PAZAPA-4460 file (N, C-alpha, C; in steps of 0.05 Angstrom, whole numbers, plus 32768, in hexadecimal, padded with zeros to 4 digits):
% residues 300
    n_x    n_y    n_z   ca_x   ca_y   ca_z    c_x    c_y    c_z   seq   type   mol
   8012   7FE8   8002   7FFF   8008   8003   8013   800F   7FFD     1      M     A
   8028   8010   8010   8034   8031   8019   8041   8038   7FF5     2      T     A
   8046   805A   7FE5   8048   8061   7FE1   8068   806E   7FDE     3      T     A
   8073   8073   7FC2   8089   8075   7FCA   8084   809D   7FE0     4      S     A
   8080   80A7   7FD0   8070   80C6   7FDB   8050   80CB   7FD3     5      K     A
   8054   80E1   7FF3   802D   80D4   7FF9   8019   80E1   7FEB     6      P     A
   801A   80E9   7FD7   8006   80F6   7FC8   8016   80EC   7FA5     7      W     A
   801A   80C6   7FA6   8017   80C1   7F94   8000   80AB   7F97     8      H     A
   8002   80AE   7F87   7FE7   8080   7F88   7FC9   808A   7F87     9      G     A
   7FB1   8086   7F92   7F9E   8082   7F8A   7F91   8097   7FA8    10      V     A
   7F92   80A7   7FAC   7F78   80BD   7FC8   7F62   80BA   7FC0    11      L     A
   7F55   80BC   7FCD   7F3F   80B7   7FD4   7F39   80CA   7FE6    12      T     A
   7F24   80DD   7FC8   7F13   80FD   7FD9   7EF8   80F8   7FEA    13      A     A
   7F02   80F1   8006   7EF3   80E0   800D   7ED9   80F8   8016    14      T     A
   7EBA   80EB   8010   7EA3   80EF   801E   7EA7   80F2   803F    15      A     A
   7E95   8109   804B   7E93   8108   8064   7E79   810E   8070    16      L     A
   7E79   80EB   8070   7E54   80ED   808C   7E4D   80F5   809E    17      P     A
   7E3B   8102   8092   7E25   810A   80A4   7E0A   80FD   80B7    18      F     A
   7E0A   8108   80CC   7DEF   80F4   80D8   7DE2   8101   80C8    19      K     A
   7DC0   80EE   80CD   7DA9   8103   80C5   7D9E   8126   80CB    20      P     A
   7DB2   8123   80E6   7DAA   813C   80EC   7DC0   8154   80E2    21      D     A
   7DDC   8148   80C9   7DEC   8159   80C7   7E07   8162   80D0    22      L     A
   7E00   814B   80EB   7E1F   8150   80F5   7E2A   8137   80EE    23      S     A
   7E48   813E   80F3   7E5D   8128   80F2   7E5F   810F   80EF    24      I     A
   7E5B   80FE   80EB   7E62   80E1   80F2   7E83   80DF   80F1    25      D     A
   7E89   80E1   8104   7EB0   80DF   8105   7EAE   80C2   8105    26      F     A
   7E9A   80B4   8111   7EA5   809C   8117   7EAA   8088   8101    27      D     A
   7E91   808A   80E8   7E8E   8088   80D9   7EA8   808C   80C2    28      K     A
   7EAE   80A5   80C4   7EB8   80AE   80B3   7EDE   80A3   80BB    29      Y     A
   7EE9   8098   80DB   7EF8   8089   80D7   7EFE   806F   80CC    30      A     A
   7EE2   8061   80CA   7ED9   8049   80BD   7EDF   8046   80A2    31      D     A
   7ED5   8066   8097   7EDC   8069   8076   7EFD   805D   8073    32      H     A
   7F09   8072   808C   7F28   807A   8078   7F2D   805D   8073    33      I     A
   7F30   8048   8093   7F3E   8031   8094   7F33   801C   8080    34      K     A
   7F0F   8029   8072   7F0E   8009   8060   7F21   8011   8046    35      W     A
   7F16   802B   8043   7F30   8036   802B   7F40   802C   8038    36      Q     A
   7F54   8029   8047   7F6E   801C   8046   7F75   7FF7   803E    37      A     A
   7F5F   8001   8057   7F54   7FD6   8042   7F57   7FCB   802C    38      E     A
   7F40   7FE0   801F   7F38   7FCF   7FFC   7F50   7FE7   7FE3    39      N     A
   7F6D   7FEE   7FFB   7F7E   7FE9   7FEC   7F80   8005   7FD9    40      G     A
   7F83   8023   7FE5   7F7C   8037   7FEE   7F96   8040   7FEC    41      V     A
   7FA8   8053   7FDB   7FBA   805E   7FE8   7FB9   8075   8006    42      H     A
   7FAB   8085   8001   7FB0   8093   8014   7F85   80A3   8005    43      G     A
   7F82   80B7   8021   7F64   80CA   8022   7F67   80E8   801F    44      A     A
   7F5E   80F6   8014   7F5A   8112   8013   7F44   811C   801B    45      I     A
   7F50   8110   803C   7F2F   812C   8052   7F2D   8148   804F    46      P     A
   7F10   8151   8056   7F0F   8170   8051   7F19   8180   8030    47      N     A
   7F0E   8166   8018   7F15   8175   7FFE   7EF4   8188   7FF2    48      G     A
   7EF3   8189   7FDD   7EDE   818A   7FD2   7EC6   8176   7FD9    49      S     A
   7ECB   815F   7FD3   7EB1   8146   7FD3   7EAD   8141   7FFD    50      L     A
   7EC0   8150   8010   7EB9   814A   801E   7EB0   8165   8029    51      G     A
   7EA1   816F   801A   7E98   818F   8028   7EA7   819F   8025    52      E     A
   7EBF   81A5   802F   7EC9   81B2   804C   7EBE   81CC   804A    53      Y     A
   7EB5   81D3   8034   7EA7   81F4   8032   7E90   81FF   8043    54      Q     A
   7E89   81E8   8054   7E68   81E7   8062   7E79   81DE   8079    55      V     A
   7E93   81D8   8082   7EA1   81CE   80A0   7EA0   81EF   80B1    56      L     A
   7EA0   81E3   80CA   7EAF   81F5   80D9   7ECC   81F8   80DE    57      T     A
   7EDB   8208   80EB   7EEE   8200   80F1   7EF4   81F6   80FB    58      P     A
   7EE8   81E9   810E   7EE9   81CA   8122   7EE3   81BC   8115    59      E     A
   7ED3   81B3   8103   7ECD   819D   8103   7EE1   8196   80EC    60      E     A
   7EE7   81A8   80D2   7F01   81A7   80C6   7F11   819C   80D5    61      R     A
   7F1A   81A5   80EE   7F2F   81A4   80FA   7F2F   817B   80FA    62      T     A
   7F17   8172   8107   7F16   8160   8111   7F0E   814A   80FA    63      K     A
   7F09   814A   80E8   7F0F   813B   80C6   7F2C   8136   80CA    64      V     A
   7F3A   8143   80CD   7F54   813D   80BF   7F5F   812A   80E1    65      L     A
   7F61   8134   80F8   7F67   8121   8105   7F59   8106   80FF    66      K     A
   7F49   8105   8102   7F34   80E8   80FF   7F3B   80D5   80EF    67      T     A
   7F3B   80E4   80D2   7F55   80D5   80C3   7F6E   80CA   80CB    68      A     A
   7F7A   80DD   80D8   7F9C   80D9   80DA   7F93   80BC   80EA    69      L     A
   7F8A   80CB   8104   7F7B   80BB   8117   7F7A   8099   8107    70      D     A
   7F6F   809A   80FB   7F6C   807A   80F7   7F68   8073   80D7    71      A     A
   7F83   807C   80CA   7F98   8075   80B7   7FA7   8068   80BF    72      A     A
   7FAE   804B   80B3   7FC1   803A   80BD   7FDB   8049   80B1    73      P     A
   7FF5   802E   80B6   8014   8037   80A4   8009   8039   8093    74      A     A
   801D   804D   8083   8017   8045   806D   8001   8051   8054    75      G     A
   7FF2   8061   8065   7FD9   806C   8054   7FE0   8083   8055    76      F     A
   7FDC   8094   803A   7FD8   80B6   8045   7FC6   80BE   8050    77      N     A
   7FD0   80D4   805C   7FB0   80EE   8056   7FC0   8102   8052    78      V     A
   7FB0   8114   8037   7FB6   8123   8033   7F9C   8133   803C    79      V     A
   7FA2   8151   804C   7F8D   815B   804D   7F87   8172   8035    80      P     A
   7F74   8179   8036   7F6C   8190   8021   7F79   81A7   8037    81      G     A
   7F79   81C1   8024   7F7F   81E2   803A   7F73   81E7   802B    82      V     A
   7F5B   81E6   801B   7F53   8209   800E   7F47   821A   8018    83      A     A
   7F48   822F   800E   7F44   8248   8021   7F3D   825C   8014    84      A     A
   7F2B   8270   8010   7F1F   828F   8008   7F3D   8299   8009    85      Y     A
   7F59   82A2   8017   7F74   82A4   8012   7F89   8293   8017    86      G     A
   7FA7   82A2   8018   7FB6   8295   801F   7FB9   8295   8040    87      A     A
   7FB6   82A7   8050   7FB1   82A5   806E   7FAB   8285   8077    88      A     A
   7F96   8280   8063   7F8B   8270   807B   7F90   825C   806D    89      E     A
   7F8C   8250   8053   7F8E   823C   8047   7FB9   8235   805B    90      S     A
   7FC4   8256   8066   7FE7   8249   806D   7FD7   8235   8086    91      R     A
   7FC3   8250   808E   7FBE   823C   80AC   7FB6   821A   80B2    92      R     A
   7FAA   821A   8092   7FA0   81FD   809C   7FB8   81E9   808F    93      W     A
   7FC8   81F5   8080   7FDF   81E4   807D   7FFA   81E2   8095    94      T     A
   7FFB   81FB   80A7   7FFD   81F6   80C3   8006   81E3   80CE    95      E     A
   7FE6   81E0   80D3   7FC8   81D3   80DD   7FDB   81B1   80DF    96      Q     A
   7FDC   81A4   80C3   7FD9   8199   80BC   7FF3   8188   80B8    97      A     A
   8007   8199   80BA   8023   8190   80C3   802E   8193   80DA    98      A     A
   8022   819B   80F3   801B   8190   8108   800E   817E   8115    99      E     A
   7FF8   8174   8107   7FED   8163   8110   7FF4   813C   80F6   100      M     A
   8007   8146   80E6   8017   812E   80D8   8016   8127   80BF   101      G     A
   8009   813D   80AF   7FFA   8132   809A   801B   8140   8088   102      A     A
   8025   8135   806F   8035   812D   805E   8033   8142   804C   103      K     A
   8029   8148   804D   801E   8154   8027   7FFB   8162   8029   104      C     A
   7FFB   8174   8018   7FE0   818C   8017   7FD5   8186   8002   105      V     A
   7FB9   8191   7FF7   7FAF   818F   7FE1   7FA1   81B8   7FDE   106      M     A
   7FB7   81BC   7FCC   7FA2   81D6   7FD5   7F91   81EA   7FB8   107      L     A
   7F7D   81F2   7FBA   7F72   81FC   7F9E   7F82   821B   7F98   108      L     A
   7F81   8226   7F86   7F7C   8248   7F8F   7F66   824F   7FA6   109      P     A
   7F6E   826C   7FA5   7F67   826F   7FBF   7F40   8274   7FAA   110      P     A
   7F2C   8278   7FB8   7F17   826C   7FB5   7EFA   828B   7FC1   111      T     A
   7F0B   829D   7FB9   7EFB   82BA   7FBD   7EF3   82C4   7FB2   112      A     A
   7F03   82C6   7F97   7EF7   82D2   7F81   7F0D   82C2   7F63   113      Y     A
   7EFE   82CA   7F52   7F16   82CC   7F41   7F33   82D7   7F3F   114      R     A
   7F42   82C8   7F52   7F5D   82CE   7F48   7F74   82D5   7F35   115      A     A
   7F8B   82E9   7F2C   7F93   82E5   7F1C   7FAB   82DC   7F1B   116      N     A
   7FBA   82D5   7F0C   7FDB   82C9   7F0B   7FEA   82D2   7F1A   117      D     A
   7FF2   82E9   7F1E   7FFD   82F2   7F36   7FEE   82F0   7F4F   118      E     A
   7FD4   82E1   7F56   7FD4   82E1   7F6E   7FD1   82D0   7F7F   119      E     A
   7FC6   82BB   7F5F   7FCA   8299   7F66   7FEB   8295   7F76   120      I     A
   7FF7   8293   7F5F   8018   828F   7F6E   8019   82A3   7F7C   121      I     A
   8010   82B5   7F84   801D   82BA   7FA3   8008   82A6   7FBD   122      A     A
   7FF4   82A3   7FB7   7FDE   8294   7FBC   7FF6   826D   7FC0   123      H     A
   7FFA   826D   7FAF   8018   8252   7FB7   8025   8258   7FD1   124      Y     A
   8041   8270   7FC6   8053   8274   7FC6   804F   8279   7FE7   125      K     A
   8042   827B   7FEA   803E   828A   8007   8030   826B   8018   126      E     A
   801B   825A   800A   801D   824C   801A   8033   823E   801C   127      V     A
   8041   822C   7FFD   8053   8222   8000   806C   8229   801B   128      S     A
   8073   823F   8029   8081   8247   803F   8082   8230   8052   129      K     A
   8062   8223   805F   806C   8216   806C   8079   81FA   806F   130      V     A
   807B   81F3   8050   8092   81D9   804B   8089   81C9   8046   131      G     A
   8066   81C3   803F   805B   81A2   8045   805C   81A4   8025   132      L     A
   8065   8188   801D   8058   8185   7FF4   804A   818F   7FE7   133      P     A
   8039   81A6   7FDA   801A   81A7   7FDD   8010   8199   7FB9   134      I     A
   7FEF   818E   7FBD   7FEE   818F   7FA0   7FE0   819F   7FA1   135      I     A
   7FE3   81AA   7F8A   7FD3   81BE   7F82   7FC1   81B5   7F68   136      A     A
   7FA2   81C2   7F76   7F92   81B0   7F63   7F7B   81CA   7F51   137      Y     A
   7F7C   81C3   7F41   7F69   81CA   7F2A   7F54   81C5   7F1E   138      N     A
   7F40   81D4   7F25   7F2A   81D5   7F26   7F12   81EA   7F2C   139      N     A
   7F1B   81EC   7F0F   7F12   820E   7EFE   7EF2   820A   7EF3   140      P     A
   7EE5   81F4   7EF7   7EC7   81F2   7F09   7EBC   8200   7F0C   141      F     A
   7ECC   8201   7F2F   7EC9   8206   7F50   7ED2   8230   7F53   142      D     A
   7EE9   8229   7F4A   7EFE   8246   7F5E   7EFD   824D   7F3B   143      T     A
   7EF1   8252   7F1F   7EF6   8266   7F10   7F07   826B   7F08   144      K     A
   7F1E   825D   7F0F   7F3B   825D   7F0F   7F4B   823E   7EFF   145      V     A
   7F55   8247   7EEB   7F65   8235   7ED9   7F83   822F   7EE5   146      D     A
   7F86   8220   7EE3   7FA6   821D   7EF1   7FAF   8217   7ED6   147      L     A
   7FB2   822A   7ECA   7FBA   8213   7EAC   7FDE   8219   7EAB   148      T     A
   7FDE   8204   7E93   7FFF   81F4   7E9A   8011   8200   7E99   149      P     A
   800F   8223   7E8C   8022   822D   7E8A   801E   8247   7EA6   150      Q     A
   800B   8244   7EB0   8010   8248   7ECA   8012   823A   7EE1   151      L     A
   800E   8222   7EE1   801D   8206   7EF6   8039   820D   7EEE   152      V     A
   8046   8218   7ED2   8058   8219   7EE0   8072   8230   7EE9   153      G     A
   805B   824C   7EE3   8067   825B   7EF3   8067   8255   7F12   154      R     A
   804A   8244   7F1C   8054   823F   7F37   805A   8233   7F41   155      I     A
   8066   8219   7F34   8088   820E   7F32   8099   8219   7F3F   156      A     A
   809E   8224   7F30   80AD   8245   7F29   80B8   8250   7F50   157      E     A
   80A5   8258   7F4E   80A0   8267   7F6D   809A   8258   7F82   158      A     A
   8085   8241   7F8D   8083   822E   7F9D   8090   821C   7F9D   159      A     A
   809D   821D   7FA7   80BB   81F4   7FAA   80B5   81EA   7FAD   160      E     A
   809A   81EA   7FC2   807F   81D3   7FCF   8068   81D0   7FC0   161      N     A
   8066   81E1   7FA4   804F   81C5   7F98   8066   81B9   7F94   162      V     A
   8058   819B   7F90   8067   818C   7F84   8052   8173   7F68   163      V     A
   8035   817E   7F62   802B   8165   7F62   8010   818B   7F53   164      A     A
   7FFC   8174   7F4B   7FDE   8188   7F34   7FCB   8175   7F2F   165      I     A
   7FBA   816E   7F4A   7FA6   8159   7F3D   7F90   8172   7F23   166      K     A
   7F91   816E   7F1C   7F8A   8169   7EFD   7F6A   815C   7EF4   167      E     A
   7F4E   8175   7EFB   7F38   8175   7EF8   7F31   8188   7EEA   168      F     A
   7F3A   8185   7ED1   7F34   819E   7EB9   7F2A   8199   7E9D   169      S     A
   7F28   816E   7EA6   7F16   8167   7E92   7F2A   816B   7E78   170      G     A
   7F37   816F   7E73   7F49   8175   7E4F   7F67   815D   7E64   171      D     A
   7F5D   8151   7E49   7F79   8137   7E52   7F8C   813C   7E45   172      V     A
   7F90   815C   7E2B   7FA4   8162   7E2D   7FB7   816F   7E38   173      R     A
   7FB4   8171   7E4E   7FBA   8178   7E61   7FD7   8175   7E6F   174      R     A
   7FD4   8157   7E73   7FE3   8144   7E7E   8004   8150   7E78   175      V     A
   8006   8153   7E53   8020   8154   7E3F   8021   817A   7E46   176      W     A
   8016   8180   7E49   801D   81A4   7E48   8029   81A6   7E63   177      Q     A
   801B   819D   7E77   802C   819F   7EA0   8040   819B   7E93   178      L     A
   804B   8178   7E89   805A   8166   7E8D   8078   817D   7E7A   179      H     A
   8063   818A   7E62   807A   81A4   7E53   8081   81BC   7E60   180      H     A
   806F   81CF   7E71   8070   81DE   7E81   8073   81E3   7E9E   181      Y     A
   8076   81CF   7EA7   807D   81C1   7EC3   8085   81A2   7EC9   182      A     A
   809C   81A8   7EB4   809C   8187   7EBF   80A7   817D   7EE0   183      P     A
   80AF   8193   7EEB   80B5   817E   7F0A   8095   817B   7F17   184      R     A
   8085   8191   7F07   8066   818A   7F1D   8062   816F   7F18   185      I     A
   8065   8153   7F22   8044   8144   7F1E   802C   8144   7F1A   186      E     A
   801A   8131   7F08   800E   8132   7F08   7FFD   8124   7F10   187      V     A
   7FEA   8124   7F19   7FD1   8114   7F1F   7FAC   8113   7F1C   188      L     A
   7FA9   80FF   7F0E   7F8F   8104   7EF6   7F7C   810B   7F16   189      V     A
   7F6F   811D   7F0F   7F5D   812B   7F26   7F37   8120   7F1B   190      G     A
   7F2D   811C   7F07   7F19   8116   7F0D   7F16   80F7   7EFD   191      A     A
   7F07   80EF   7F08   7F0A   80D1   7F03   7F01   80BF   7EE8   192      D     A
   7EE9   80DA   7ED8   7EE7   80C2   7EB7   7EFF   80D0   7EA8   193      D     A
   7F13   80E0   7EB7   7F2B   80E3   7E96   7F51   80C8   7EA5   194      V     A
   7F4E   80BA   7EB7   7F54   80A2   7EC4   7F62   809C   7EAD   195      L     A
   7F66   8096   7EA2   7F6C   8085   7E83   7F7A   8095   7E6D   196      L     A
   7F62   80AD   7E71   7F72   80BE   7E54   7F95   80CD   7E5D   197      E     A
   7F91   80D3   7E7A   7F9E   80DC   7E84   7FBB   80D4   7E83   198      L     A
   7FBC   80BB   7E8C   7FC8   80A6   7E95   7FD9   8099   7E81   199      S     A
   7FCB   80A6   7E68   7FE6   809A   7E56   7FF1   80AB   7E53   200      T     A
   7FF5   80BF   7E65   8015   80E2   7E5C   8019   80D9   7E76   201      G     A
   8022   80D8   7E90   8029   80D3   7E96   8025   80DB   7EB9   202      G     A
   8019   80D2   7ECC   8007   80D5   7EDD   801E   80C8   7EF7   203      V     A
   8018   80D2   7F17   8028   80C7   7F29   800E   80BE   7F40   204      V     A
   7FEE   80CA   7F42   7FDB   80BE   7F47   7FC6   80C9   7F41   205      G     A
   7FAA   80C2   7F4F   7F8E   80CE   7F42   7F84   80CD   7F62   206      W     A
   7F7A   80E3   7F65   7F63   80E9   7F75   7F4E   80ED   7F76   207      I     A
   7F44   80D9   7F7A   7F26   80CC   7F76   7F13   80D0   7F7D   208      A     A
   7EF7   80D8   7F6E   7EDE   80D1   7F8A   7ECB   80B1   7F8C   209      G     A
   7ECE   80A3   7F75   7EC6   8083   7F7E   7ED0   807A   7F83   210      F     A
   7EEC   806E   7F8B   7EF1   8061   7FA0   7EE4   8066   7FB8   211      P     A
   7EDA   8074   7FC1   7EC3   8085   7FDC   7EAB   8060   7FD8   212      N     A
   7EAD   805F   7FB9   7E8E   8043   7FBE   7E9E   8031   7FB1   213      A     A
   7EB4   8039   7FA6   7ECB   8015   7F97   7EE1   8021   7F95   214      L     A
   7EF2   801A   7FB0   7F07   801B   7FB8   7F1A   8013   7FA4   215      P     A
   7F15   7FEB   7FAA   7F25   7FD9   7FA0   7F21   7FDA   7F78   216      K     A
   7F0B   7FE1   7F75   7F05   7FDC   7F58   7F1C   7FF2   7F49   217      E     A
   7F17   8008   7F5D   7F22   8022   7F50   7F49   801E   7F50   218      S     A
   7F4B   801A   7F64   7F69   8015   7F6B   7F6D   7FF6   7F4F   219      V     A
   7F60   7FE8   7F4B   7F64   7FD9   7F35   7F65   7FEA   7F19   220      E     A
   7F55   7FF2   7F0F   7F56   8003   7EFF   7F74   8019   7EFF   221      L     A
   7F74   802A   7F0F   7F8C   8038   7F12   7F9F   8028   7F01   222      Y     A
   7FA9   8009   7F15   7FC4   800D   7F0B   7FCA   7FFA   7EF7   223      N     A
   7FAE   7FF2   7EE6   7FAA   7FE4   7ECC   7FBC   7FF9   7EB5   224      L     A
   7FA3   8012   7EC6   7FB2   802E   7EB0   7FCD   802C   7EB3   225      C     A
   7FD0   8033   7ED0   7FEE   8040   7ECD   8009   802A   7ECA   226      L     A
   8001   800C   7EBE   8013   7FF8   7EB8   8016   7FFB   7E9D   227      A     A
   8004   801A   7E85   7FFB   8016   7E6D   7FE5   7FF1   7E66   228      G     A
   7FD1   7FF5   7E82   7FD1   7FCA   7E6B   7FB4   7FCF   7E63   229      K     A
   7FB8   7FEC   7E54   7F8D   7FF9   7E51   7F8B   7FE3   7E3F   230      Y     A
   7F93   7FC9   7E37   7F7A   7FAF   7E28   7F6F   7FA2   7E44   231      A     A
   7F74   7FA3   7E5F   7F66   7F99   7E72   7F56   7FB4   7E76   232      E     A
   7F64   7FCA   7E75   7F5B   7FDD   7E87   7F3A   7FE6   7E74   233      A     A
   7F3E   7FEF   7E5E   7F2B   7FF1   7E4D   7F0A   7FEC   7E56   234      K     A
   7F07   7FD7   7E5B   7EEE   7FCA   7E59   7EE9   7FD1   7E77   235      P     A
   7EF2   7FC9   7E8B   7EEE   7FDA   7EAE   7EE2   7FFD   7EA1   236      I     A
   7EF4   8013   7E96   7EEE   801F   7E9F   7ED6   8024   7E8B   237      Y     A
   7ED9   801E   7E70   7EB2   8022   7E5D   7EA3   8020   7E70   238      A     A
   7E97   800F   7E8B   7E88   8007   7E95   7E87   8012   7EAD   239      A     A
   7E97   8019   7EB1   7E9A   802E   7ECE   7E99   8051   7EC0   240      V     A
   7EA0   8052   7EAC   7EA2   806C   7EA0   7E91   8085   7EAC   241      H     A
   7E6E   8080   7E9D   7E5A   8086   7E9E   7E4C   808B   7EC2   242      N     A
   7E5C   807D   7ED1   7E5C   8083   7EF5   7E79   809C   7EF6   243      L     A
   7E91   8093   7EF7   7EA5   80A6   7EEF   7E9E   80C6   7EE8   244      F     A
   7E82   80C2   7ED3   7E83   80D7   7ECD   7E7A   80EE   7EE7   245      N     A
   7E63   80E9   7EED   7E63   80F6   7F04   7E6A   8100   7F1B   246      W     A
   7E88   80F9   7F1E   7EA3   810A   7F30   7EA7   811C   7F1D   247      D     A
   7E95   8122   7F00   7EB2   813D   7EFA   7E8E   815B   7EF8   248      S     A
   7E77   814A   7EFF   7E60   815F   7F07   7E5C   8167   7F1F   249      R     A
   7E44   817A   7F19   7E46   818C   7F35   7E44   817B   7F4E   250      K     A
   7E27   816B   7F4A   7E21   8159   7F5B   7E2A   8146   7F64   251      E     A
   7E46   813C   7F61   7E5A   8131   7F61   7E57   8122   7F7F   252      F     A
   7E53   812F   7F8F   7E5F   8125   7FB2   7E36   810E   7FB8   253      I     A
   7E22   8122   7FA8   7E14   8118   7FB2   7E15   80EE   7FA0   254      V     A
   7E15   80FD   7F86   7E1A   80DE   7F7C   7E30   80CD   7F8E   255      A     A
   7E40   80D3   7F8F   7E50   80C1   7F96   7E49   80AE   7FB5   256      I     A
   7E3A   80C2   7FBF   7E33   80B5   7FDD   7E15   80AB   7FD4   257      K     A
   7E01   80AA   7FB9   7DF4   8097   7FBB   7DFE   8084   7FB1   258      V     A
   7E22   8083   7FA4   7E25   806A   7F9B   7E30   8057   7FB8   259      A     A
   7E3A   8063   7FC8   7E3E   805B   7FEA   7E2F   8042   7FEB   260      M     A
   7E19   8050   7FF2   7DFA   804C   7FF7   7DFB   802F   7FF5   261      E     A
   7E02   8030   7FC5   7DF7   801C   7FBB   7E03   7FFD   7FBB   262      A     A
   7E1D   8007   7FCA   7E32   7FF7   7FCD   7E2F   7FEA   7FEE   263      V     A
   7E21   7FFA   8002   7E1D   7FEB   8017   7E2F   7FFC   8030   264      G     A
   7E3F   800E   8017   7E42   8025   8038   7E28   803E   803E   265      R     A
   7E38   8052   804F   7E21   8065   805D   7E33   807B   804A   266      Y     A
   7E25   8085   8041   7E26   809F   8028   7E15   80AA   8040   267      G     A
   7E04   80B4   8046   7DFC   80CB   8059   7DE9   80E6   803D   268      G     A
   7DE9   80F7   804F   7DDA   8115   803B   7DEB   8122   803E   269      P     A
   7DEE   8133   8033   7E06   8149   8032   7DF9   815D   803D   270      T     A
   7E00   8176   8046   7E03   818D   8052   7DF9   81A9   8036   271      R     A
   7DDF   81B8   803B   7DDB   81D0   8025   7DFC   81D6   8027   272      L     A
   7DFD   81E8   8008   7DE3   81F3   7FF4   7DDD   81D7   7FDC   273      P     A
   7DE5   81B8   7FED   7DDB   81A3   7FDE   7DC4   8198   7FED   274      R     A
   7DB7   8193   7FCF   7DAB   817A   7FD7   7DA2   815D   7FCC   275      L     A
   7D91   815D   7FD2   7D8A   813C   7FC4   7D89   8132   7FA2   276      P     A
   7D8B   811C   7F91   7D8E   812A   7F75   7D77   812C   7F6B   277      L     A
   7D6C   813E   7F60   7D5A   8133   7F48   7D4C   811B   7F4C   278      P     A
   7D36   8114   7F40   7D2D   80FB   7F3D   7D37   80F7   7F21   279      A     A
   7D3B   8105   7F07   7D3E   80F7   7EEF   7D58   80F7   7EF3   280      N     A
   7D6C   8102   7F02   7D89   8103   7F02   7D91   80ED   7F13   281      D     A
   7D85   80E8   7F2E   7D84   80C3   7F44   7D7E   80B6   7F32   282      L     A
   7D6A   80B1   7F1C   7D5A   80A4   7F0E   7D7C   8093   7EFA   283      A     A
   7D89   80A8   7EF2   7DA1   80A4   7EE3   7DBC   809C   7EEB   284      Q     A
   7DBF   80AE   7F06   7DCA   809C   7F13   7DD2   807C   7F1B   285      L     A
   7DB4   807D   7F2F   7DBB   805A   7F2E   7DB2   8050   7F12   286      N     A
   7DB4   8054   7EFD   7DB8   804D   7EE4   7DD8   8041   7EEA   287      K     A
   7DE3   8050   7EE2   7DF7   804B   7EE0   7E08   8045   7EFB   288      D     A
   7DFF   8043   7F14   7E0E   8036   7F2E   7E0A   8017   7F23   289      I     A
   7DEA   800E   7F15   7DEB   7FF2   7F0E   7DFA   7FEC   7EF6   290      K     A
   7E03   7FFF   7EE2   7E0C   7FEB   7ED0   7E24   7FE8   7EE0   291      Q     A
   7E3A   7FEC   7EF0   7E4F   7FEB   7EF5   7E49   7FD8   7F10   292      V     A
   7E37   7FD4   7F1C   7E30   7FBF   7F2C   7E38   7FAA   7F1E   293      L     A
   7E23   7FA1   7F08   7E1A   7F88   7EF8   7E35   7F8F   7EED   294      D     A
   7E40   7F9D   7EE4   7E66   7F90   7EC8   7E72   7F7E   7EE8   295      F     A
   7E76   7F88   7F01   7E84   7F7B   7F15   7E75   7F5E   7F1F   296      Y     A
   7E68   7F63   7F1C   7E4E   7F47   7F26   7E58   7F31   7F06   297      K     A
   7E59   7F3E   7F04   7E52   7F26   7EE2   7E70   7F23   7EDA   298      N     A
   7E7B   7F30   7EEB   7EA7   7F2B   7EE4   7EAF   7F0F   7EF3   299      R     A
   7EA0   7F1B   7F09   7EB3   7F03   7F1E   7EA6   7EE1   7F18   300      K     A
***
């Protein structure tokens, strides 16, 4: 299970279990971390977008990280998200992560508004001063900021502790451009439905959503892709791709929690502003889940 660097391998962006009253079920979260490790996943991302970090109190966010670190077995990497409106807050979260024993963090650009290139570089440069390795996170849909390969190259020059990027633009050409403009920055697949395509260009990891429901299956697919065994990977990828596409939609958290319930895990509700899926979307999601479960049932 152990990887050479904490940002390598399959890292599950963990969903956060809420009780019916929308308080956090920390016992279930600890169990989820252990279950991920038992099923071959290399690490977990607490307090990421999938963990609904935006609607957590500072106290909750701290306890989520502590729960993950305490539950993680030896060799299982916990890489907290440290996104915030500005660099001062992100730096504080990163300092706390270091104090608590995390070996790496994941950082979005500032989320307060659409920052310009110089502001984005200054943001990463400030958080880099803490000394922990940083995975930059490119999510232009949520942040309205696109970490283009050229900009990533400038960040790499200015912020020495930025070591990798979670690439979530959906543009599979980016992997080649990132290697060109930012050759020292390692690339991680950032969306579930571009795993195979990005793997052809050289990646070191996958920060993924659907291992919350399908950890063992996701690790198998990742390993096949990284080994270049595409003849074996393609039938699996074809079967799961419709489901994995939900990871690239704004409804991704709800969809992944529904999938967790379908495989017998606890997904639970989401906090506002997220609501349950409309009936039509839920019907389509259930069809996509059934396609995957039928595939694996018939494969045995």
